[in-house]
ChimeraX commands (.cxc) that place a marker at each C-alpha (Angstrom):
marker #1 position 51.28,117.24,-33.00 radius 0.5
marker #1 position 52.85,113.94,-32.02 radius 0.5
marker #1 position 54.79,111.77,-34.44 radius 0.5
marker #1 position 55.29,108.05,-33.99 radius 0.5
marker #1 position 57.60,106.05,-36.22 radius 0.5
marker #1 position 57.69,102.40,-37.18 radius 0.5
marker #1 position 60.79,101.58,-39.18 radius 0.5
marker #1 position 60.63,98.42,-41.29 radius 0.5
marker #1 position 63.86,98.39,-43.26 radius 0.5
marker #1 position 63.31,100.57,-46.30 radius 0.5
marker #1 position 59.75,101.40,-45.21 radius 0.5
marker #1 position 58.84,103.89,-42.52 radius 0.5
marker #1 position 55.31,104.35,-41.21 radius 0.5
marker #1 position 54.75,107.74,-39.60 radius 0.5
marker #1 position 51.66,108.25,-37.47 radius 0.5
marker #1 position 50.70,111.93,-37.43 radius 0.5
marker #1 position 48.57,112.59,-34.35 radius 0.5
marker #1 position 47.01,116.03,-33.88 radius 0.5
marker #1 position 47.28,119.23,-35.88 radius 0.5
marker #1 position 49.72,119.38,-38.80 radius 0.5
marker #1 position 50.06,123.15,-38.98 radius 0.5
marker #1 position 52.84,125.73,-39.10 radius 0.5
marker #1 position 55.98,124.69,-37.28 radius 0.5
marker #1 position 54.62,121.22,-36.48 radius 0.5
marker #1 position 54.33,120.59,-40.23 radius 0.5
marker #1 position 57.97,121.57,-40.57 radius 0.5
marker #1 position 58.81,119.05,-37.82 radius 0.5
marker #1 position 57.13,116.36,-39.91 radius 0.5
marker #1 position 59.22,117.36,-42.92 radius 0.5
marker #1 position 62.48,117.25,-40.95 radius 0.5
marker #1 position 61.65,113.88,-39.39 radius 0.5
marker #1 position 60.82,112.31,-42.75 radius 0.5
marker #1 position 63.92,113.78,-44.41 radius 0.5
marker #1 position 65.95,112.11,-41.62 radius 0.5
marker #1 position 64.29,108.80,-42.44 radius 0.5
marker #1 position 65.08,109.17,-46.15 radius 0.5
marker #1 position 68.65,110.14,-45.33 radius 0.5
marker #1 position 68.88,107.10,-43.06 radius 0.5
marker #1 position 67.95,104.73,-45.88 radius 0.5
marker #1 position 64.17,104.67,-45.99 radius 0.5
marker #1 position 62.87,104.38,-49.52 radius 0.5
marker #1 position 59.13,104.50,-48.88 radius 0.5
marker #1 position 57.10,106.41,-46.29 radius 0.5
marker #1 position 53.49,105.86,-45.31 radius 0.5
marker #1 position 51.97,108.83,-43.52 radius 0.5
marker #1 position 49.18,107.56,-41.27 radius 0.5
marker #1 position 46.91,110.61,-40.97 radius 0.5
marker #1 position 43.96,108.77,-39.43 radius 0.5
marker #1 position 44.48,110.76,-36.20 radius 0.5
marker #1 position 45.30,114.08,-37.87 radius 0.5
marker #1 position 42.68,116.54,-36.68 radius 0.5
marker #1 position 43.68,119.58,-38.76 radius 0.5
marker #1 position 46.01,120.48,-41.60 radius 0.5
marker #1 position 46.81,123.92,-42.98 radius 0.5
marker #1 position 48.59,125.15,-46.10 radius 0.5
marker #1 position 52.00,124.48,-44.49 radius 0.5
marker #1 position 50.96,120.89,-43.82 radius 0.5
marker #1 position 49.68,120.43,-47.36 radius 0.5
marker #1 position 52.93,121.83,-48.73 radius 0.5
marker #1 position 54.89,119.34,-46.63 radius 0.5
marker #1 position 52.82,116.45,-48.04 radius 0.5
marker #1 position 53.63,117.56,-51.57 radius 0.5
marker #1 position 57.31,118.12,-50.76 radius 0.5
marker #1 position 57.64,114.67,-49.19 radius 0.5
marker #1 position 56.00,113.10,-52.23 radius 0.5
marker #1 position 58.53,114.86,-54.48 radius 0.5
marker #1 position 61.43,113.89,-52.22 radius 0.5
marker #1 position 60.37,110.25,-52.17 radius 0.5
marker #1 position 60.17,110.24,-55.96 radius 0.5
marker #1 position 63.67,111.72,-56.18 radius 0.5
marker #1 position 64.85,108.88,-53.91 radius 0.5
marker #1 position 63.13,106.37,-56.23 radius 0.5
marker #1 position 60.60,105.63,-53.53 radius 0.5
marker #1 position 57.05,106.56,-52.68 radius 0.5
marker #1 position 55.22,108.60,-50.08 radius 0.5
marker #1 position 51.70,107.36,-49.43 radius 0.5
marker #1 position 48.94,108.89,-47.33 radius 0.5
marker #1 position 46.83,106.49,-45.28 radius 0.5
marker #1 position 43.56,106.81,-43.41 radius 0.5
marker #1 position 42.42,110.39,-43.95 radius 0.5
marker #1 position 39.07,111.04,-42.28 radius 0.5
marker #1 position 36.36,112.88,-44.23 radius 0.5
marker #1 position 37.36,116.46,-43.27 radius 0.5
marker #1 position 40.97,115.93,-44.36 radius 0.5
marker #1 position 39.91,113.97,-47.44 radius 0.5
marker #1 position 37.64,116.88,-48.41 radius 0.5
marker #1 position 40.51,119.36,-48.07 radius 0.5
marker #1 position 42.69,117.16,-50.26 radius 0.5
marker #1 position 39.98,116.96,-52.91 radius 0.5
marker #1 position 38.98,120.64,-52.84 radius 0.5
marker #1 position 42.59,121.75,-53.22 radius 0.5
marker #1 position 43.17,119.05,-55.85 radius 0.5
marker #1 position 46.18,117.88,-53.90 radius 0.5
marker #1 position 44.65,114.41,-53.84 radius 0.5
marker #1 position 45.49,114.22,-57.54 radius 0.5
marker #1 position 49.21,114.38,-56.69 radius 0.5
marker #1 position 49.18,112.07,-53.67 radius 0.5
marker #1 position 48.67,108.35,-53.31 radius 0.5
marker #1 position 45.80,108.19,-50.83 radius 0.5
marker #1 position 44.72,104.90,-49.22 radius 0.5
marker #1 position 42.00,104.06,-46.72 radius 0.5
marker #1 position 44.39,102.41,-44.25 radius 0.5
marker #1 position 48.06,101.72,-43.59 radius 0.5
marker #1 position 47.55,98.07,-44.48 radius 0.5
marker #1 position 46.24,98.82,-47.97 radius 0.5
marker #1 position 49.07,101.31,-48.56 radius 0.5
marker #1 position 51.64,98.72,-47.45 radius 0.5
marker #1 position 50.16,96.13,-49.83 radius 0.5
marker #1 position 50.78,98.50,-52.74 radius 0.5
marker #1 position 54.46,98.72,-51.82 radius 0.5
marker #1 position 55.04,94.95,-51.82 radius 0.5
marker link #1:1,2 radius 0.2
marker link #1:2,3 radius 0.2
marker link #1:3,4 radius 0.2
marker link #1:4,5 radius 0.2
marker link #1:5,6 radius 0.2
marker link #1:6,7 radius 0.2
marker link #1:7,8 radius 0.2
marker link #1:8,9 radius 0.2
marker link #1:9,10 radius 0.2
marker link #1:10,11 radius 0.2
marker link #1:11,12 radius 0.2
marker link #1:12,13 radius 0.2
marker link #1:13,14 radius 0.2
marker link #1:14,15 radius 0.2
marker link #1:15,16 radius 0.2
marker link #1:16,17 radius 0.2
marker link #1:17,18 radius 0.2
marker link #1:18,19 radius 0.2
marker link #1:19,20 radius 0.2
marker link #1:20,21 radius 0.2
marker link #1:21,22 radius 0.2
marker link #1:22,23 radius 0.2
marker link #1:23,24 radius 0.2
marker link #1:24,25 radius 0.2
marker link #1:25,26 radius 0.2
marker link #1:26,27 radius 0.2
marker link #1:27,28 radius 0.2
marker link #1:28,29 radius 0.2
marker link #1:29,30 radius 0.2
marker link #1:30,31 radius 0.2
marker link #1:31,32 radius 0.2
marker link #1:32,33 radius 0.2
marker link #1:33,34 radius 0.2
marker link #1:34,35 radius 0.2
marker link #1:35,36 radius 0.2
marker link #1:36,37 radius 0.2
marker link #1:37,38 radius 0.2
marker link #1:38,39 radius 0.2
marker link #1:39,40 radius 0.2
marker link #1:40,41 radius 0.2
marker link #1:41,42 radius 0.2
marker link #1:42,43 radius 0.2
marker link #1:43,44 radius 0.2
marker link #1:44,45 radius 0.2
marker link #1:45,46 radius 0.2
marker link #1:46,47 radius 0.2
marker link #1:47,48 radius 0.2
marker link #1:48,49 radius 0.2
marker link #1:49,50 radius 0.2
marker link #1:50,51 radius 0.2
marker link #1:51,52 radius 0.2
marker link #1:52,53 radius 0.2
marker link #1:53,54 radius 0.2
marker link #1:54,55 radius 0.2
marker link #1:55,56 radius 0.2
marker link #1:56,57 radius 0.2
marker link #1:57,58 radius 0.2
marker link #1:58,59 radius 0.2
marker link #1:59,60 radius 0.2
marker link #1:60,61 radius 0.2
marker link #1:61,62 radius 0.2
marker link #1:62,63 radius 0.2
marker link #1:63,64 radius 0.2
marker link #1:64,65 radius 0.2
marker link #1:65,66 radius 0.2
marker link #1:66,67 radius 0.2
marker link #1:67,68 radius 0.2
marker link #1:68,69 radius 0.2
marker link #1:69,70 radius 0.2
marker link #1:70,71 radius 0.2
marker link #1:71,72 radius 0.2
marker link #1:72,73 radius 0.2
marker link #1:73,74 radius 0.2
marker link #1:74,75 radius 0.2
marker link #1:75,76 radius 0.2
marker link #1:76,77 radius 0.2
marker link #1:77,78 radius 0.2
marker link #1:78,79 radius 0.2
marker link #1:79,80 radius 0.2
marker link #1:80,81 radius 0.2
marker link #1:81,82 radius 0.2
marker link #1:82,83 radius 0.2
marker link #1:83,84 radius 0.2
marker link #1:84,85 radius 0.2
marker link #1:85,86 radius 0.2
marker link #1:86,87 radius 0.2
marker link #1:87,88 radius 0.2
marker link #1:88,89 radius 0.2
marker link #1:89,90 radius 0.2
marker link #1:90,91 radius 0.2
marker link #1:91,92 radius 0.2
marker link #1:92,93 radius 0.2
marker link #1:93,94 radius 0.2
marker link #1:94,95 radius 0.2
marker link #1:95,96 radius 0.2
marker link #1:96,97 radius 0.2
marker link #1:97,98 radius 0.2
marker link #1:98,99 radius 0.2
marker link #1:99,100 radius 0.2
marker link #1:100,101 radius 0.2
marker link #1:101,102 radius 0.2
marker link #1:102,103 radius 0.2
marker link #1:103,104 radius 0.2
marker link #1:104,105 radius 0.2
marker link #1:105,106 radius 0.2
marker link #1:106,107 radius 0.2
marker link #1:107,108 radius 0.2
marker link #1:108,109 radius 0.2
marker link #1:109,110 radius 0.2
marker link #1:110,111 radius 0.2
view
């Protein structure tokens, strides 16, 4: 998995490219925690290029959502393709996440 970051003041956009599984999911958690510690309030996770996610990856999504809330911010998911969207719906995790079709629509919500 490759992570790309775009820092915009209190907003960080994280592009998650590849498989968010096992240890790579933990890398995502650590990277986002660093952003929160560094002053980010809101995080948008761009998962449009995420090809696979496992239970560790789903747990990280939930943990980041909780962490953002504790920081009085938000963690939004953007651009999940149909396979990932189905996983989120089947596991009912979509009920706990803010899911948007694209980064742009997620960013509009934060304005």
